[in-house]
C-alpha positions in Angstrom: 7.8 15.5 18.6 7.1 12.3 20.6 4.7 9.8 19.2 2.8 7.6 21.7 2.4 4.4 19.7 0.7 2.5 22.5 -2.0 5.1 22.4 -2.6 4.3 18.7 -3.0 0.6 19.5 -5.3 1.4 22.4 -7.5 3.6 20.1 -7.7 1.2 17.1 -7.0 -2.2 18.7 -10.7 -3.2 19.1 -11.9 -1.9 15.7 -13.6 -4.0 13.1 -12.2 -2.0 10.2 -9.7 -3.9 8.1 -7.9 -1.3 6.0 -4.6 0.5 6.1 -5.8 3.9 7.1 -7.7 3.1 10.3 -8.0 -0.7 10.6 -6.3 -3.9 11.4 -4.0 -3.9 8.3 -2.6 -0.5 9.4 -2.0 -2.0 12.9 -0.2 -5.0 11.4 2.1 -2.7 9.4 2.7 -0.3 12.4 3.5 -3.1 14.8 5.8 -4.8 12.2 7.8 -1.6 11.8 8.0 -1.1 15.6 9.3 -4.7 16.0 12.6 -3.6 14.4 13.5 -2.0 17.7 11.3 -3.9 20.1 10.6 -7.6 19.5 7.6 -7.5 21.9 5.6 -6.0 19.1 5.8 -9.3 17.2 2.9 -10.5 19.4 0.9 -7.5 18.4 1.6 -8.3 14.8 0.3 -11.8 15.2 -2.9 -10.7 17.0 -4.0 -8.2 14.4 -2.8 -10.4 11.5 -4.9 -13.2 12.8 -8.0 -11.0 12.9 -7.3 -9.7 9.4 -6.9 -13.2 8.0 -10.2 -14.3 9.6 -12.3 -11.4 8.4 -10.6 -10.2 5.2 -13.2 -11.8 2.9 -16.0 -9.8 4.6 -14.8 -6.6 2.9 -16.2 -5.6 -0.5 -13.9 -2.5 -0.9 -11.1 -2.6 -3.4 -9.6 0.7 -2.3 -6.0 1.2 -1.2 -7.0 3.2 1.9 -9.7 0.9 3.3 -9.9 -2.3 1.2 -8.2 -5.2 -0.5 -5.8 -3.3 -2.7 -4.0 -1.8 0.4 -4.3 -5.1 2.3 -2.8 -7.1 -0.5 0.1 -4.6 -1.0 0.8 -4.5 2.8 0.9 -8.4 3.0 3.3 -8.5 0.1 5.5 -5.8 1.5 5.6 -7.4 4.9 6.4 -10.8 3.4 9.2 -9.4 1.3 10.7 -7.7 4.3 10.5 -10.8 6.4 8.1 -9.3 9.0 5.5 -12.0 8.5 5.7 -15.6 7.3 5.4 -16.1 3.5 2.3 -18.2 3.9 -0.4 -15.8 2.5 -0.2 -16.9 -1.1 -3.8 -18.2 -1.1 -5.1 -14.8 0.0 -2.9 -12.8 -2.5 -3.9 -15.2 -5.3 -7.6 -14.3 -4.6 -6.7 -10.6 -4.6 -4.8 -11.0 -7.9 -8.0 -12.4 -9.5 -10.2 -9.6 -8.1 -7.8 -6.9 -9.3 -7.4 -8.6 -12.8 -11.2 -8.4 -13.2 -11.4 -4.8 -11.9 -8.8 -3.7 -14.4 -9.9 -5.7 -17.4 -13.7 -5.9 -17.1 -14.9 -3.1 -14.9 -12.4 -0.4 -15.8 -10.8 2.4 -13.7 -11.8 6.0 -14.0 -9.2 7.9 -12.1 -5.4 8.2 -11.5 -5.5 8.1 -7.7 -3.6 5.8 -5.3 -6.8 5.1 -3.4 -9.2 4.0 -6.2 -7.3 4.2 -9.4 -4.3 3.5 -11.6 -1.6 4.3 -9.1 -2.9 2.0 -6.4 -3.1 -0.9 -8.8 0.4 -0.2 -10.1 1.8 -0.2 -6.6 0.2 -3.5 -5.9 1.2 -5.1 -9.2 4.8 -3.8 -8.8 5.2 -5.5 -5.4 3.6 -8.7 -6.6 5.8 -8.9 -9.7 9.1 -8.1 -7.9 8.3 -10.5 -5.0 9.0 -13.6 -7.1 6.4 -15.6 -5.2 3.7 -15.8 -7.9 2.4 -19.4 -8.1 2.3 -20.0 -11.9 3.8 -18.5 -15.1 0.2 -17.9 -16.3 -0.6 -15.8 -13.3 2.6 -13.8 -13.7 1.6 -13.2 -17.4 -1.8 -12.0 -16.3 -0.4 -9.5 -13.8 2.0 -8.2 -16.4 -0.9 -7.8 -18.8 -2.6 -5.6 -16.3 0.5 -3.6 -15.8 0.9 -3.0 -19.6 -2.7 -2.0 -19.9 -2.5 0.6 -17.1 0.8 2.0 -18.1 -0.5 2.5 -21.6 -3.6 4.3 -20.3 -1.5 6.5 -18.0 0.8 7.4 -20.9 -2.2 8.5 -22.9 -3.3 10.7 -20.0 0.1 12.3 -19.5 -0.2 13.6 -23.1 -3.6 15.1 -22.4 -2.9 17.0 -19.1 -5.6 19.7 -19.6 -8.4 17.1 -19.7 -7.0 14.9 -16.9 -4.9 17.0 -14.5 -2.6 15.1 -12.0 -1.9 16.5 -8.6 1.7 17.2 -7.6 1.7 14.1 -5.4 0.3 11.9 -8.2 3.1 13.1 -10.6 5.6 12.2 -7.9 4.2 8.8 -7.3 3.9 8.1 -11.0 7.6 9.1 -11.5 8.7 6.5 -8.8 6.5 3.7 -10.3 7.7 4.3 -13.8 11.3 4.0 -12.6 10.5 0.8 -10.7 8.9 -0.9 -13.7 11.7 0.2 -16.0 14.2 -1.4 -13.5 12.2 -4.6 -13.6 12.3 -4.6 -17.4 8.5 -4.4 -17.8 7.2 -2.3 -20.6 10.5 -0.4 -20.8 9.5 1.8 -23.7 6.4 3.2 -22.1 7.9 3.4 -18.7 10.8 5.4 -20.1 8.5 7.7 -22.0 6.5 8.4 -18.8 9.8 9.1 -16.9 10.8 11.7 -19.5 7.5 13.5 -18.9 7.5 13.2 -15.0 11.1 14.5 -14.8 10.0 17.7 -16.4 7.1 18.0 -13.9 9.3 17.0 -10.9 12.0 19.7 -11.6 10.2 21.9 -9.0 10.8 19.3 -6.2 8.8 16.8 -4.2 5.4 17.5 -2.7 5.5 18.2 1.1 3.8 15.9 3.5 1.2 17.7 5.6 -0.6 15.0 7.7 -4.1 15.7 8.8 -4.5 16.0 12.5 -7.0 13.1 12.9 -5.1 10.5 10.9 -3.4 9.1 14.0 -2.6 5.6 12.7 -1.3 6.8 9.3 0.8 9.5 10.9 2.4 7.0 13.2 3.4 4.8 10.3 4.7 7.7 8.3 6.7 9.0 11.4 8.5 5.7 11.7 9.6 5.8 8.1 10.8 9.3 7.9 14.4 8.4 8.4 14.4 4.8 7.1 15.9 4.2 3.6 14.6 0.6 3.9 11.0 1.8 4.0 11.2 4.7 1.6 8.3 3.3 -0.4 5.9 4.0 2.6 6.9 7.6 2.9 6.5 8.1 -0.8 3.1 6.5 -1.2 1.4 7.3 2.1 1.4 11.0 1.1 -2.0 10.5 -0.4 -3.6 7.6 1.5 -5.4 9.7 4.1 
């Protein structure tokens, strides 16, 4: 089925939203992926990235779908894959501080990618594997957040009746536990989580059933369906809508 990407840019191009799902960050990501085949989209990346940089501090949302968690992850992902210049460390440092406070002082109360543990872990995973953290102290702080969340998730996996996970959340947790184990971060807990998720995942991966009105997110997902390079987007955008 043909996807009209220009129609997506026409629909969202003048929006004031900043997030991944229906805002400028999603347009930056979409245009970056399209630039693999058509370099003319690099100008589109620059346009929406400039708007995002100028207005990012106006948002108070920390969510993955609409706020700073998703914006921070997207910038780190795009820098690591050489779509945008690696000159956004000041912005990512500010996001590190906000997320550190959110995890350690305000607390999280759900597992979700959008407003909970999984979204924080995805952000932390990309920050820690990016090798661009400014100081050893900051790296230690982000690892502290990771250890805290993995410990809390492990406790939840042993109390499934009280805190049920969706099939998609089990799938995403399985991937994240494997990534942290490969990075040698909290190996024991990551391995314990993997043993649990393998049992749950034996029935297969959750299907992707995109909602009809999620035009921008569906466009991004469509581009990544056959790309091994961007498998992370397919796996984690299952639940962003």
